[in-house]
C-alpha positions in Angstrom: 20.3 -1.4 9.4 18.9 -4.8 8.7 16.1 -5.4 6.2 13.9 -7.2 8.8 14.1 -4.3 11.3 13.3 -1.8 8.6 10.2 -3.8 7.6 9.0 -3.6 11.2 9.4 0.1 12.1 6.2 2.2 12.1 5.3 4.2 9.0 6.0 7.6 10.7 9.5 6.4 11.7 10.2 5.1 8.2 9.1 8.4 6.6 11.1 10.4 9.2 14.2 8.3 8.2 13.6 9.2 4.5 13.2 12.9 5.3 16.4 13.0 7.3 18.3 11.3 4.4 16.9 13.5 1.7 17.5 16.7 3.7 21.1 15.8 4.1 23.8 17.6 2.1 25.2 14.4 0.6 21.9 13.3 -0.8 21.2 16.7 -2.2 24.5 16.8 -3.9 24.2 13.4 -5.4 20.6 14.0 -6.5 20.7 17.6 -7.7 24.3 18.2 -8.8 25.8 14.9 -9.7 22.6 13.3 -11.0 23.4 10.0 -9.4 19.9 9.5 -7.9 16.4 9.7 -9.4 12.9 8.6 -8.5 11.0 5.9 -10.3 7.3 5.6 -9.6 5.8 2.1 -9.4 3.4 1.3 -12.3 -0.2 1.7 -11.5 0.4 4.0 -8.5 0.1 7.7 -7.7 -0.5 9.9 -4.7 -4.0 9.5 -3.2 -6.4 12.3 -4.3 -7.1 12.9 -0.6 -3.5 14.3 -0.3 -4.6 17.4 -2.3 -7.5 18.1 0.1 -5.1 20.0 2.3 -5.2 22.8 -0.2 -8.8 23.5 0.8 -9.0 22.1 4.4 -5.6 22.6 6.0 -5.9 26.0 7.4 -9.4 25.3 8.8 -8.6 21.9 10.2 -9.2 21.4 13.9 -9.4 17.7 14.1 -5.8 17.0 15.1 -3.6 19.1 17.5 -0.6 17.8 15.7 -1.7 19.1 12.3 -2.8 22.4 13.9 0.6 22.8 15.3 2.2 21.9 12.0 0.2 24.5 10.1 0.5 27.3 12.6 1.8 30.4 10.8 2.0 28.5 7.5 -1.2 29.8 5.9 0.9 31.8 3.4 2.6 28.7 2.2 -0.7 26.9 1.7 -2.1 29.9 -0.2 1.0 29.7 -2.5 0.3 26.1 -3.2 -3.3 26.9 -4.0 -2.2 29.6 -6.5 0.3 27.3 -8.0 -2.4 24.7 -9.0 -2.4 20.9 -8.8 -0.5 20.2 -12.0 2.5 22.4 -11.2 2.4 21.3 -7.6 2.7 17.7 -8.9 5.3 18.4 -11.5 7.7 20.5 -9.4 7.1 19.4 -5.8 5.5 16.0 -5.5 7.2 14.4 -8.5 10.1 16.7 -9.4 12.2 16.1 -12.5 15.5 14.3 -11.8 18.0 16.6 -10.1 15.9 19.8 -10.2 17.0 22.1 -7.4 15.2 24.8 -5.5 16.6 27.6 -7.7 15.3 26.0 -10.9 11.9 25.2 -9.4 11.6 28.8 -8.1 12.4 30.1 -11.6 9.9 27.8 -13.3 7.1 28.6 -10.9 7.8 32.3 -10.3 8.4 31.8 -6.6 11.1 32.9 -4.1 13.6 30.2 -3.3 12.7 30.4 0.3 9.0 29.7 -0.5 10.1 26.6 -2.6 12.0 25.3 0.4 9.1 25.9 2.7 6.7 24.0 0.4 9.1 21.1 0.3 9.4 21.2 4.0 5.6 21.2 4.4 5.3 18.1 2.1 7.9 16.3 4.1 6.2 17.0 7.4 2.8 16.1 6.0 4.2 12.8 4.7 5.7 12.0 8.0 2.5 12.9 9.8 0.2 11.3 7.3 -1.3 9.1 10.0 -2.4 12.2 11.9 -3.9 13.9 8.8 -5.4 10.7 7.5 -6.0 8.8 10.8 -6.9 5.2 10.8 -10.4 4.1 12.1 -9.3 0.5 12.6 -8.8 -0.7 16.1 -7.6 -4.2 17.2 -6.3 -4.5 20.7 -2.9 -3.0 21.2 -2.2 -2.9 17.4 -1.8 0.6 16.1 -2.9 0.9 12.5 -1.6 3.2 9.8 -3.5 3.9 6.5 -0.8 3.5 3.8 -2.8 3.8 0.6 -6.2 3.9 -1.0 -7.4 1.8 -4.0 -9.3 3.7 -6.7 -10.9 2.5 -9.9 -10.7 4.4 -13.2 -11.2 3.4 -16.8 -7.9 1.6 -16.9 -8.5 -0.5 -13.8 -7.4 -0.2 -10.1 -4.8 2.4 -9.1 -3.0 2.4 -5.7 -2.8 5.8 -4.2 -0.3 6.3 -1.4 -1.0 8.8 1.3 2.7 9.8 1.7 4.7 11.6 -1.0 7.7 9.5 0.0 5.9 6.3 -1.0 4.1 7.8 -4.0 7.5 8.9 -5.5 8.5 5.3 -5.7 11.9 3.8 -5.5 15.4 5.3 -5.9 17.3 4.5 -9.1 21.0 4.8 -8.5 23.6 5.3 -11.2 26.5 3.2 -10.0 28.4 3.5 -13.2 28.4 7.3 -13.0 29.7 7.0 -9.4 32.7 5.2 -10.7 33.2 7.9 -13.4 33.1 10.6 -10.9 35.6 8.7 -8.7 38.0 8.2 -11.7 37.8 11.8 -12.7 38.4 12.9 -9.0 35.2 14.9 -9.0 34.4 12.9 -5.8 37.2 12.2 -3.3 37.7 8.7 -2.0 36.1 9.8 1.3 33.0 11.1 -0.5 32.8 7.9 -2.6 32.9 5.9 0.6 30.1 8.1 2.0 28.1 7.7 -1.2 28.3 3.9 -1.1 27.1 3.9 2.5 24.2 6.1 1.6 23.3 3.9 -1.4 23.2 0.8 0.8 20.7 2.6 3.0 18.7 3.7 0.0 18.6 0.1 -1.3 17.2 -1.0 2.1 14.5 1.7 1.8 13.8 0.5 -1.7 13.4 -3.1 -0.4 10.7 -2.0 2.0 8.9 0.1 -0.6 9.2 -2.8 -3.2 7.8 -5.3 -0.7 4.8 -3.2 0.3 4.0 -2.3 -3.4 4.2 -5.9 -4.5 1.9 -7.0 -1.7 -0.6 -4.3 -2.6 -0.4 -5.1 -6.3 -1.0 -8.8 -5.8 -3.9 -8.1 -3.5 -5.5 -5.8 -6.1 -5.0 -8.5 -8.8 -6.2 -11.4 -6.6 -9.1 -9.7 -4.8 -10.4 -7.6 -7.6 -13.9 -9.1 -7.2 -14.0 -8.0 -3.6 -12.6 -4.5 -4.3 -15.2 -4.2 -7.1 -18.2 -5.3 -5.0 -17.3 -4.7 -1.4 -18.9 -8.1 -0.7 -16.8 -10.2 1.7 -18.1 -13.4 0.0 -16.1 -12.3 -3.1 -12.8 -12.7 -1.2 -10.8 -15.5 -2.9 -8.4 -17.8 -1.1 -5.1 -16.2 -0.7 -2.4 -17.1 1.9 0.6 -15.0 3.0 2.7 -18.1 2.2 1.4 -18.2 -1.4 2.1 -14.5 -1.8 5.5 -14.8 -0.3 6.4 -17.5 -2.9 5.1 -15.3 -5.7 7.3 -12.3 -4.8 10.3 -14.4 -3.7 10.2 -13.5 0.0 9.9 -15.4 3.3 6.4 -15.5 4.8 7.8 -13.8 7.9 8.8 -10.8 5.7 5.3 -10.5 4.3 3.9 -10.7 7.8 6.2 -7.9 9.0 5.4 -5.7 6.0 1.6 -5.8 6.6 1.6 -5.6 10.4 -0.5 -2.7 11.5 -1.2 -1.4 8.0 -4.5 -0.8 6.4 -5.8 0.4 3.0 -9.0 2.2 1.9 -11.1 0.3 -0.7 -12.9 1.9 -3.6 -16.1 1.8 -1.6 -14.4 4.0 1.1 -14.1 1.2 3.6 -10.8 1.0 5.6 -9.6 -2.6 5.8 -6.5 -4.1 7.5 -4.2 -5.6 4.8 -4.2 -8.9 6.7 -7.9 -9.3 6.0 -7.2 -9.8 2.3 -5.6 -13.2 3.4 -8.7 -15.0 4.8 -8.0 -18.1 6.9 -8.7 -21.1 4.7 -11.2 -22.8 7.0 -13.4 -19.8 7.5 -13.1 -18.9 3.8 -14.2 -22.4 2.7 -17.1 -22.4 5.1 -18.3 -19.1 3.6 -18.0 -20.4 0.1 -19.8 -23.7 1.0 -22.6 -21.7 2.6 -22.9 -19.5 -0.5 -22.8 -22.4 -2.9 -25.6 -24.3 -1.0 -27.7 -21.2 -0.8 -27.6 -20.6 -4.6 -27.4 -24.2 -5.9 -30.0 -26.5 -4.1 -29.7 -29.3 -6.7 -26.4 -30.6 -5.4 -27.0 -34.3 -4.6 -23.9 -35.3 -2.6 -20.7 -34.1 -0.8 -18.8 -35.3 -3.9 -21.0 -33.1 -6.1 -20.4 -30.2 -3.8 -16.6 -30.8 -3.9 -16.6 -30.8 -7.7 -18.7 -27.6 -7.8 -16.4 -25.8 -5.4 -13.5 -26.5 -7.7 -15.4 -25.6 -10.9 -16.9 -22.4 -9.5 -14.3 -21.0 -7.1 -11.1 -23.0 -7.9 -11.1 -24.4 -4.3 -9.7 -27.9 -4.1 -10.7 -29.9 -1.0 -11.6 -33.5 -0.3 -15.1 -34.9 0.0 -14.4 -35.6 3.8 -13.5 -31.9 4.2 -16.8 -30.9 2.6 -18.7 -33.2 5.0 -16.8 -31.8 8.0 -17.5 -28.1 7.0 -21.1 -28.9 6.3 -21.5 -30.4 9.8 -19.9 -27.4 11.4 -22.4 -25.2 9.6 -25.3 -27.5 10.7 -26.3 -28.2 7.1 -27.7 -31.8 6.7 -26.4 -34.1 4.0 -28.1 -33.8 0.7 -28.6 -37.6 0.4 -30.2 -37.7 3.8 -32.6 -34.9 2.9 -33.5 -36.8 -0.3 -34.2 -40.0 1.7 -36.4 -38.1 4.1 -38.3 -36.7 1.2 -38.8 -40.2 -0.4 -40.0 -41.7 2.9 -42.4 -38.9 3.3 -43.8 -39.6 -0.2 -44.1 -43.3 0.4 -46.0 -42.8 3.7 -48.7 -41.0 1.8 
């Protein structure tokens, strides 16, 4: 499986792949018994608060036939989650301690092992079908959008909340040294070691996709904080996919693949395609120029406008570019306006 192909597959297919791997006997053994695999959350992320809404709304939901089918005859499991409470649900199911198996979780939570397995199965299914339970409202031709995360603000700043538990759990951390120890002590046969290495290669590819999306979202949050804070499109700062690609050490094509068809929800509750956080330079500069001339009417020339654009917004363009943008916006030159004013005064 190539990294480029993995970046392009839709969210539901990606999450289905993760579910198939994690439900496999080899993954369970290496995660629960041998402790070779653990999860590591990305800093400044969690699962979106809307994920917990299923506790109150699932059983009554009638908005999606897929979700209705999923929850058919699962009311009992939903009630068990409600009784468990959010904190235990997070600790033992959404973000389980490394290697904790169904039997241990059942003992800690006072549940039957079969119930623990059903809760885990429900979380997996909801994560795979997150686009049905959290449908996108963005439409753009033939592009099918998936809401991948929300951005929330708390006292410590912005937090990225993923809609899928698979994403919220973060990346896999693999203990390669322990694998060699288990091989040397014959705990794992040569055949099992070979299988483990193949599995780890797949997990690293999954990590790569998760890392890429998380770095993109983190950089967007840092660069476009003013927009996320205000919801005002004029607050968007210049930011190209090429610039981001250089920052995170990827090819621009990889960034483009990673954001294709994906959207996020801003703190104001607005769903925005991720690509909109990378405004086209020309349109962006036009908007800044318009904003500048609306608020600062004392600018006397295109050169003064050029300097002010740099001082106020950090945008570096030539005087000729300023003149060109001004003409496209049908804004007359400042000097010409001044001349007209002087002629008018002299005529009097």
